[in-house]
Each structure stands twice: as structure tokens, then as C-alpha cells.
mmCIF entry with sequence, helices, sheets and N, C-alpha, C, O atoms, coordinates in Angstrom:
data_MODEL
# 
_entry.id   MODEL 
# 
_entity.id                         1 
_entity.type                       polymer 
_entity.pdbx_number_of_molecules   1 
# 
_entity_poly.entity_id                      1 
_entity_poly.type                           'polypeptide(L)' 
_entity_poly.nstd_linkage                   no 
_entity_poly.nstd_monomer                   no 
_entity_poly.pdbx_seq_one_letter_code       MFQIRNIGSYPVVPISILFMTLFLVGNKELDLP 
_entity_poly.pdbx_seq_one_letter_code_can   MFQIRNIGSYPVVPISILFMTLFLVGNKELDLP 
_entity_poly.pdbx_strand_id                 A 
# 
loop_
_entity_poly_seq.entity_id 
_entity_poly_seq.num 
_entity_poly_seq.mon_id 
_entity_poly_seq.hetero 
1 1  MET n 
1 2  PHE n 
1 3  GLN n 
1 4  ILE n 
1 5  ARG n 
1 6  ASN n 
1 7  ILE n 
1 8  GLY n 
1 9  SER n 
1 10 TYR n 
1 11 PRO n 
1 12 VAL n 
1 13 VAL n 
1 14 PRO n 
1 15 ILE n 
1 16 SER n 
1 17 ILE n 
1 18 LEU n 
1 19 PHE n 
1 20 MET n 
1 21 THR n 
1 22 LEU n 
1 23 PHE n 
1 24 LEU n 
1 25 VAL n 
1 26 GLY n 
1 27 ASN n 
1 28 LYS n 
1 29 GLU n 
1 30 LEU n 
1 31 ASP n 
1 32 LEU n 
1 33 PRO n 
# 
_struct_asym.id          A 
_struct_asym.entity_id   1 
# 
_struct_conf.conf_type_id            HELX_P 
_struct_conf.id                      HELX_P1 
_struct_conf.pdbx_PDB_helix_id       AA1 
_struct_conf.beg_label_comp_id       VAL 
_struct_conf.beg_label_asym_id       A 
_struct_conf.beg_label_seq_id        13 
_struct_conf.pdbx_beg_PDB_ins_code   ? 
_struct_conf.end_label_comp_id       ASP 
_struct_conf.end_label_asym_id       A 
_struct_conf.end_label_seq_id        31 
_struct_conf.pdbx_end_PDB_ins_code   ? 
_struct_conf.beg_auth_comp_id        VAL 
_struct_conf.beg_auth_asym_id        A 
_struct_conf.beg_auth_seq_id         13 
_struct_conf.end_auth_comp_id        ASP 
_struct_conf.end_auth_asym_id        A 
_struct_conf.end_auth_seq_id         31 
_struct_conf.pdbx_PDB_helix_class    1 
_struct_conf.details                 ? 
_struct_conf.pdbx_PDB_helix_length   19 
# 
_struct_conf_type.id          HELX_P 
_struct_conf_type.criteria    ? 
_struct_conf_type.reference   ? 
# 
_struct_sheet.id               AA1 
_struct_sheet.type             ? 
_struct_sheet.number_strands   2 
_struct_sheet.details          ? 
# 
_struct_sheet_order.sheet_id     AA1 
_struct_sheet_order.range_id_1   1 
_struct_sheet_order.range_id_2   2 
_struct_sheet_order.offset       ? 
_struct_sheet_order.sense        anti-parallel 
# 
loop_
_struct_sheet_range.sheet_id 
_struct_sheet_range.id 
_struct_sheet_range.beg_label_comp_id 
_struct_sheet_range.beg_label_asym_id 
_struct_sheet_range.beg_label_seq_id 
_struct_sheet_range.pdbx_beg_PDB_ins_code 
_struct_sheet_range.end_label_comp_id 
_struct_sheet_range.end_label_asym_id 
_struct_sheet_range.end_label_seq_id 
_struct_sheet_range.pdbx_end_PDB_ins_code 
_struct_sheet_range.beg_auth_comp_id 
_struct_sheet_range.beg_auth_asym_id 
_struct_sheet_range.beg_auth_seq_id 
_struct_sheet_range.end_auth_comp_id 
_struct_sheet_range.end_auth_asym_id 
_struct_sheet_range.end_auth_seq_id 
AA1 1 ASN A 6  ? ILE A 7  ? ASN A 6  ILE A 7  
AA1 2 TYR A 10 ? PRO A 11 ? TYR A 10 PRO A 11 
# 
loop_
_atom_site.group_PDB 
_atom_site.id 
_atom_site.type_symbol 
_atom_site.label_atom_id 
_atom_site.label_alt_id 
_atom_site.label_comp_id 
_atom_site.label_asym_id 
_atom_site.label_entity_id 
_atom_site.label_seq_id 
_atom_site.pdbx_PDB_ins_code 
_atom_site.Cartn_x 
_atom_site.Cartn_y 
_atom_site.Cartn_z 
_atom_site.occupancy 
_atom_site.B_iso_or_equiv 
_atom_site.pdbx_formal_charge 
_atom_site.auth_seq_id 
_atom_site.auth_comp_id 
_atom_site.auth_asym_id 
_atom_site.auth_atom_id 
_atom_site.pdbx_PDB_model_num 
ATOM 1   N N  . MET A 1 1  ? -2.936 5.624   9.830   1.00 0.00 ? 1  MET A N  1 
ATOM 2   C CA . MET A 1 1  ? -3.353 5.352   8.448   1.00 0.00 ? 1  MET A CA 1 
ATOM 3   C C  . MET A 1 1  ? -3.544 3.857   8.252   1.00 0.00 ? 1  MET A C  1 
ATOM 4   O O  . MET A 1 1  ? -4.535 3.411   7.675   1.00 0.00 ? 1  MET A O  1 
ATOM 5   N N  . PHE A 1 2  ? -2.566 3.087   8.748   1.00 0.00 ? 2  PHE A N  1 
ATOM 6   C CA . PHE A 1 2  ? -2.649 1.640   8.586   1.00 0.00 ? 2  PHE A CA 1 
ATOM 7   C C  . PHE A 1 2  ? -3.389 1.024   9.763   1.00 0.00 ? 2  PHE A C  1 
ATOM 8   O O  . PHE A 1 2  ? -2.976 1.171   10.914  1.00 0.00 ? 2  PHE A O  1 
ATOM 9   N N  . GLN A 1 3  ? -4.482 0.336   9.470   1.00 0.00 ? 3  GLN A N  1 
ATOM 10  C CA . GLN A 1 3  ? -5.238 -0.308  10.535  1.00 0.00 ? 3  GLN A CA 1 
ATOM 11  C C  . GLN A 1 3  ? -4.978 -1.810  10.496  1.00 0.00 ? 3  GLN A C  1 
ATOM 12  O O  . GLN A 1 3  ? -5.089 -2.446  9.449   1.00 0.00 ? 3  GLN A O  1 
ATOM 13  N N  . ILE A 1 4  ? -4.630 -2.363  11.654  1.00 0.00 ? 4  ILE A N  1 
ATOM 14  C CA . ILE A 1 4  ? -4.347 -3.794  11.720  1.00 0.00 ? 4  ILE A CA 1 
ATOM 15  C C  . ILE A 1 4  ? -5.660 -4.569  11.821  1.00 0.00 ? 4  ILE A C  1 
ATOM 16  O O  . ILE A 1 4  ? -6.347 -4.521  12.841  1.00 0.00 ? 4  ILE A O  1 
ATOM 17  N N  . ARG A 1 5  ? -5.993 -5.275  10.754  1.00 0.00 ? 5  ARG A N  1 
ATOM 18  C CA . ARG A 1 5  ? -7.226 -6.077  10.755  1.00 0.00 ? 5  ARG A CA 1 
ATOM 19  C C  . ARG A 1 5  ? -6.900 -7.470  10.235  1.00 0.00 ? 5  ARG A C  1 
ATOM 20  O O  . ARG A 1 5  ? -6.095 -7.631  9.318   1.00 0.00 ? 5  ARG A O  1 
ATOM 21  N N  . ASN A 1 6  ? -7.525 -8.459  10.823  1.00 0.00 ? 6  ASN A N  1 
ATOM 22  C CA . ASN A 1 6  ? -7.287 -9.826  10.387  1.00 0.00 ? 6  ASN A CA 1 
ATOM 23  C C  . ASN A 1 6  ? -8.515 -10.363 9.678   1.00 0.00 ? 6  ASN A C  1 
ATOM 24  O O  . ASN A 1 6  ? -9.564 -10.550 10.296  1.00 0.00 ? 6  ASN A O  1 
ATOM 25  N N  . ILE A 1 7  ? -8.387 -10.615 8.370   1.00 0.00 ? 7  ILE A N  1 
ATOM 26  C CA . ILE A 1 7  ? -9.497 -11.193 7.615   1.00 0.00 ? 7  ILE A CA 1 
ATOM 27  C C  . ILE A 1 7  ? -9.118 -12.632 7.283   1.00 0.00 ? 7  ILE A C  1 
ATOM 28  O O  . ILE A 1 7  ? -8.206 -12.867 6.491   1.00 0.00 ? 7  ILE A O  1 
ATOM 29  N N  . GLY A 1 8  ? -9.808 -13.586 7.880   1.00 0.00 ? 8  GLY A N  1 
ATOM 30  C CA . GLY A 1 8  ? -9.456 -14.984 7.649   1.00 0.00 ? 8  GLY A CA 1 
ATOM 31  C C  . GLY A 1 8  ? -8.090 -15.257 8.246   1.00 0.00 ? 8  GLY A C  1 
ATOM 32  O O  . GLY A 1 8  ? -7.318 -16.038 7.688   1.00 0.00 ? 8  GLY A O  1 
ATOM 33  N N  . SER A 1 9  ? -7.776 -14.627 9.374   1.00 0.00 ? 9  SER A N  1 
ATOM 34  C CA . SER A 1 9  ? -6.500 -14.804 10.070  1.00 0.00 ? 9  SER A CA 1 
ATOM 35  C C  . SER A 1 9  ? -5.337 -14.359 9.183   1.00 0.00 ? 9  SER A C  1 
ATOM 36  O O  . SER A 1 9  ? -4.204 -14.799 9.378   1.00 0.00 ? 9  SER A O  1 
ATOM 37  N N  . TYR A 1 10 ? -5.610 -13.496 8.217   1.00 0.00 ? 10 TYR A N  1 
ATOM 38  C CA . TYR A 1 10 ? -4.533 -12.973 7.363   1.00 0.00 ? 10 TYR A CA 1 
ATOM 39  C C  . TYR A 1 10 ? -4.456 -11.465 7.537   1.00 0.00 ? 10 TYR A C  1 
ATOM 40  O O  . TYR A 1 10 ? -5.461 -10.774 7.367   1.00 0.00 ? 10 TYR A O  1 
ATOM 41  N N  . PRO A 1 11 ? -3.283 -10.942 7.874   1.00 0.00 ? 11 PRO A N  1 
ATOM 42  C CA . PRO A 1 11 ? -3.120 -9.498  8.112   1.00 0.00 ? 11 PRO A CA 1 
ATOM 43  C C  . PRO A 1 11 ? -3.280 -8.703  6.831   1.00 0.00 ? 11 PRO A C  1 
ATOM 44  O O  . PRO A 1 11 ? -2.807 -9.109  5.769   1.00 0.00 ? 11 PRO A O  1 
ATOM 45  N N  . VAL A 1 12 ? -3.958 -7.555  6.940   1.00 0.00 ? 12 VAL A N  1 
ATOM 46  C CA . VAL A 1 12 ? -4.189 -6.713  5.769   1.00 0.00 ? 12 VAL A CA 1 
ATOM 47  C C  . VAL A 1 12 ? -3.106 -5.639  5.665   1.00 0.00 ? 12 VAL A C  1 
ATOM 48  O O  . VAL A 1 12 ? -3.002 -4.943  4.655   1.00 0.00 ? 12 VAL A O  1 
ATOM 49  N N  . VAL A 1 13 ? -2.308 -5.516  6.714   1.00 0.00 ? 13 VAL A N  1 
ATOM 50  C CA . VAL A 1 13 ? -1.285 -4.459  6.735   1.00 0.00 ? 13 VAL A CA 1 
ATOM 51  C C  . VAL A 1 13 ? -0.298 -4.589  5.574   1.00 0.00 ? 13 VAL A C  1 
ATOM 52  O O  . VAL A 1 13 ? -0.041 -3.592  4.899   1.00 0.00 ? 13 VAL A O  1 
ATOM 53  N N  . PRO A 1 14 ? 0.267  -5.773  5.309   1.00 0.00 ? 14 PRO A N  1 
ATOM 54  C CA . PRO A 1 14 ? 1.215  -5.903  4.189   1.00 0.00 ? 14 PRO A CA 1 
ATOM 55  C C  . PRO A 1 14 ? 0.588  -5.484  2.860   1.00 0.00 ? 14 PRO A C  1 
ATOM 56  O O  . PRO A 1 14 ? 1.249  -4.867  2.025   1.00 0.00 ? 14 PRO A O  1 
ATOM 57  N N  . ILE A 1 15 ? -0.685 -5.820  2.668   1.00 0.00 ? 15 ILE A N  1 
ATOM 58  C CA . ILE A 1 15 ? -1.367 -5.446  1.424   1.00 0.00 ? 15 ILE A CA 1 
ATOM 59  C C  . ILE A 1 15 ? -1.502 -3.924  1.349   1.00 0.00 ? 15 ILE A C  1 
ATOM 60  O O  . ILE A 1 15 ? -1.306 -3.334  0.286   1.00 0.00 ? 15 ILE A O  1 
ATOM 61  N N  . SER A 1 16 ? -1.835 -3.295  2.466   1.00 0.00 ? 16 SER A N  1 
ATOM 62  C CA . SER A 1 16 ? -1.982 -1.837  2.477   1.00 0.00 ? 16 SER A CA 1 
ATOM 63  C C  . SER A 1 16 ? -0.650 -1.172  2.160   1.00 0.00 ? 16 SER A C  1 
ATOM 64  O O  . SER A 1 16 ? -0.590 -0.224  1.378   1.00 0.00 ? 16 SER A O  1 
ATOM 65  N N  . ILE A 1 17 ? 0.425  -1.680  2.780   1.00 0.00 ? 17 ILE A N  1 
ATOM 66  C CA . ILE A 1 17 ? 1.750  -1.112  2.537   1.00 0.00 ? 17 ILE A CA 1 
ATOM 67  C C  . ILE A 1 17 ? 2.140  -1.308  1.077   1.00 0.00 ? 17 ILE A C  1 
ATOM 68  O O  . ILE A 1 17 ? 2.734  -0.422  0.463   1.00 0.00 ? 17 ILE A O  1 
ATOM 69  N N  . LEU A 1 18 ? 1.803  -2.474  0.523   1.00 0.00 ? 18 LEU A N  1 
ATOM 70  C CA . LEU A 1 18 ? 2.148  -2.763  -0.867  1.00 0.00 ? 18 LEU A CA 1 
ATOM 71  C C  . LEU A 1 18 ? 1.447  -1.782  -1.806  1.00 0.00 ? 18 LEU A C  1 
ATOM 72  O O  . LEU A 1 18 ? 2.073  -1.223  -2.706  1.00 0.00 ? 18 LEU A O  1 
ATOM 73  N N  . PHE A 1 19 ? 0.144  -1.576  -1.593  1.00 0.00 ? 19 PHE A N  1 
ATOM 74  C CA . PHE A 1 19 ? -0.604 -0.648  -2.448  1.00 0.00 ? 19 PHE A CA 1 
ATOM 75  C C  . PHE A 1 19 ? -0.087 0.774   -2.279  1.00 0.00 ? 19 PHE A C  1 
ATOM 76  O O  . PHE A 1 19 ? 0.017  1.521   -3.252  1.00 0.00 ? 19 PHE A O  1 
ATOM 77  N N  . MET A 1 20 ? 0.239  1.152   -1.036  1.00 0.00 ? 20 MET A N  1 
ATOM 78  C CA . MET A 1 20 ? 0.737  2.503   -0.786  1.00 0.00 ? 20 MET A CA 1 
ATOM 79  C C  . MET A 1 20 ? 2.068  2.708   -1.493  1.00 0.00 ? 20 MET A C  1 
ATOM 80  O O  . MET A 1 20 ? 2.317  3.770   -2.064  1.00 0.00 ? 20 MET A O  1 
ATOM 81  N N  . THR A 1 21 ? 2.929  1.683   -1.455  1.00 0.00 ? 21 THR A N  1 
ATOM 82  C CA . THR A 1 21 ? 4.228  1.785   -2.129  1.00 0.00 ? 21 THR A CA 1 
ATOM 83  C C  . THR A 1 21 ? 4.042  1.931   -3.627  1.00 0.00 ? 21 THR A C  1 
ATOM 84  O O  . THR A 1 21 ? 4.680  2.772   -4.260  1.00 0.00 ? 21 THR A O  1 
ATOM 85  N N  . LEU A 1 22 ? 3.156  1.103   -4.201  1.00 0.00 ? 22 LEU A N  1 
ATOM 86  C CA . LEU A 1 22 ? 2.902  1.179   -5.645  1.00 0.00 ? 22 LEU A CA 1 
ATOM 87  C C  . LEU A 1 22 ? 2.333  2.548   -6.004  1.00 0.00 ? 22 LEU A C  1 
ATOM 88  O O  . LEU A 1 22 ? 2.671  3.115   -7.043  1.00 0.00 ? 22 LEU A O  1 
ATOM 89  N N  . PHE A 1 23 ? 1.464  3.079   -5.135  1.00 0.00 ? 23 PHE A N  1 
ATOM 90  C CA . PHE A 1 23 ? 0.851  4.382   -5.389  1.00 0.00 ? 23 PHE A CA 1 
ATOM 91  C C  . PHE A 1 23 ? 1.911  5.481   -5.398  1.00 0.00 ? 23 PHE A C  1 
ATOM 92  O O  . PHE A 1 23 ? 1.928  6.329   -6.290  1.00 0.00 ? 23 PHE A O  1 
ATOM 93  N N  . LEU A 1 24 ? 2.801  5.459   -4.394  1.00 0.00 ? 24 LEU A N  1 
ATOM 94  C CA . LEU A 1 24 ? 3.847  6.485   -4.307  1.00 0.00 ? 24 LEU A CA 1 
ATOM 95  C C  . LEU A 1 24 ? 4.803  6.372   -5.484  1.00 0.00 ? 24 LEU A C  1 
ATOM 96  O O  . LEU A 1 24 ? 5.176  7.385   -6.076  1.00 0.00 ? 24 LEU A O  1 
ATOM 97  N N  . VAL A 1 25 ? 5.206  5.155   -5.832  1.00 0.00 ? 25 VAL A N  1 
ATOM 98  C CA . VAL A 1 25 ? 6.127  4.945   -6.954  1.00 0.00 ? 25 VAL A CA 1 
ATOM 99  C C  . VAL A 1 25 ? 5.468  5.412   -8.252  1.00 0.00 ? 25 VAL A C  1 
ATOM 100 O O  . VAL A 1 25 ? 6.116  6.026   -9.100  1.00 0.00 ? 25 VAL A O  1 
ATOM 101 N N  . GLY A 1 26 ? 4.175  5.117   -8.399  1.00 0.00 ? 26 GLY A N  1 
ATOM 102 C CA . GLY A 1 26 ? 3.459  5.530   -9.605  1.00 0.00 ? 26 GLY A CA 1 
ATOM 103 C C  . GLY A 1 26 ? 3.428  7.044   -9.724  1.00 0.00 ? 26 GLY A C  1 
ATOM 104 O O  . GLY A 1 26 ? 3.603  7.589   -10.814 1.00 0.00 ? 26 GLY A O  1 
ATOM 105 N N  . ASN A 1 27 ? 3.203  7.729   -8.597  1.00 0.00 ? 27 ASN A N  1 
ATOM 106 C CA . ASN A 1 27 ? 3.169  9.195   -8.632  1.00 0.00 ? 27 ASN A CA 1 
ATOM 107 C C  . ASN A 1 27 ? 4.534  9.759   -9.012  1.00 0.00 ? 27 ASN A C  1 
ATOM 108 O O  . ASN A 1 27 ? 4.620  10.717  -9.780  1.00 0.00 ? 27 ASN A O  1 
ATOM 109 N N  . LYS A 1 28 ? 5.602  9.165   -8.474  1.00 0.00 ? 28 LYS A N  1 
ATOM 110 C CA . LYS A 1 28 ? 6.953  9.650   -8.781  1.00 0.00 ? 28 LYS A CA 1 
ATOM 111 C C  . LYS A 1 28 ? 7.233  9.477   -10.273 1.00 0.00 ? 28 LYS A C  1 
ATOM 112 O O  . LYS A 1 28 ? 7.811  10.359  -10.907 1.00 0.00 ? 28 LYS A O  1 
ATOM 113 N N  . GLU A 1 29 ? 6.825  8.349   -10.823 1.00 0.00 ? 29 GLU A N  1 
ATOM 114 C CA . GLU A 1 29 ? 7.065  8.102   -12.240 1.00 0.00 ? 29 GLU A CA 1 
ATOM 115 C C  . GLU A 1 29 ? 6.252  9.070   -13.097 1.00 0.00 ? 29 GLU A C  1 
ATOM 116 O O  . GLU A 1 29 ? 6.733  9.550   -14.124 1.00 0.00 ? 29 GLU A O  1 
ATOM 117 N N  . LEU A 1 30 ? 5.012  9.357   -12.670 1.00 0.00 ? 30 LEU A N  1 
ATOM 118 C CA . LEU A 1 30 ? 4.160  10.269  -13.445 1.00 0.00 ? 30 LEU A CA 1 
ATOM 119 C C  . LEU A 1 30 ? 4.679  11.701  -13.353 1.00 0.00 ? 30 LEU A C  1 
ATOM 120 O O  . LEU A 1 30 ? 4.516  12.487  -14.287 1.00 0.00 ? 30 LEU A O  1 
ATOM 121 N N  . ASP A 1 31 ? 5.317  12.044  -12.205 1.00 0.00 ? 31 ASP A N  1 
ATOM 122 C CA . ASP A 1 31 ? 5.795  13.415  -12.022 1.00 0.00 ? 31 ASP A CA 1 
ATOM 123 C C  . ASP A 1 31 ? 7.077  13.676  -12.806 1.00 0.00 ? 31 ASP A C  1 
ATOM 124 O O  . ASP A 1 31 ? 7.461  14.832  -12.984 1.00 0.00 ? 31 ASP A O  1 
ATOM 125 N N  . LEU A 1 32 ? 7.749  12.621  -13.277 1.00 0.00 ? 32 LEU A N  1 
ATOM 126 C CA . LEU A 1 32 ? 8.987  12.823  -14.026 1.00 0.00 ? 32 LEU A CA 1 
ATOM 127 C C  . LEU A 1 32 ? 8.667  13.445  -15.385 1.00 0.00 ? 32 LEU A C  1 
ATOM 128 O O  . LEU A 1 32 ? 7.699  13.050  -16.034 1.00 0.00 ? 32 LEU A O  1 
ATOM 129 N N  . PRO A 1 33 ? 9.465  14.404  -15.812 1.00 0.00 ? 33 PRO A N  1 
ATOM 130 C CA . PRO A 1 33 ? 9.240  15.083  -17.093 1.00 0.00 ? 33 PRO A CA 1 
ATOM 131 C C  . PRO A 1 33 ? 9.562  14.171  -18.281 1.00 0.00 ? 33 PRO A C  1 
ATOM 132 O O  . PRO A 1 33 ? 9.427  14.586  -19.432 1.00 0.00 ? 33 PRO A O  1 
# 
């Protein structure tokens, strides 16, 4: 799922993990009654 790519010598993996974490947390919050 996570592809290691360097854009401007900056890894995109941390950004992908950050968005994925926010996405999962958002879903958990939305699923709460």
C-alpha cells in the first residue's frame, strides 16, 4: 500500500502514514453513536 518515493529528496511515506492515520481515526469517530 505504501510506496517509497522521494520527491525533492523528501520521503512521501510519513505523509501517507499521517493521512492514513487521520482517515482511520476519522472513521472511528464517525462510527461512534
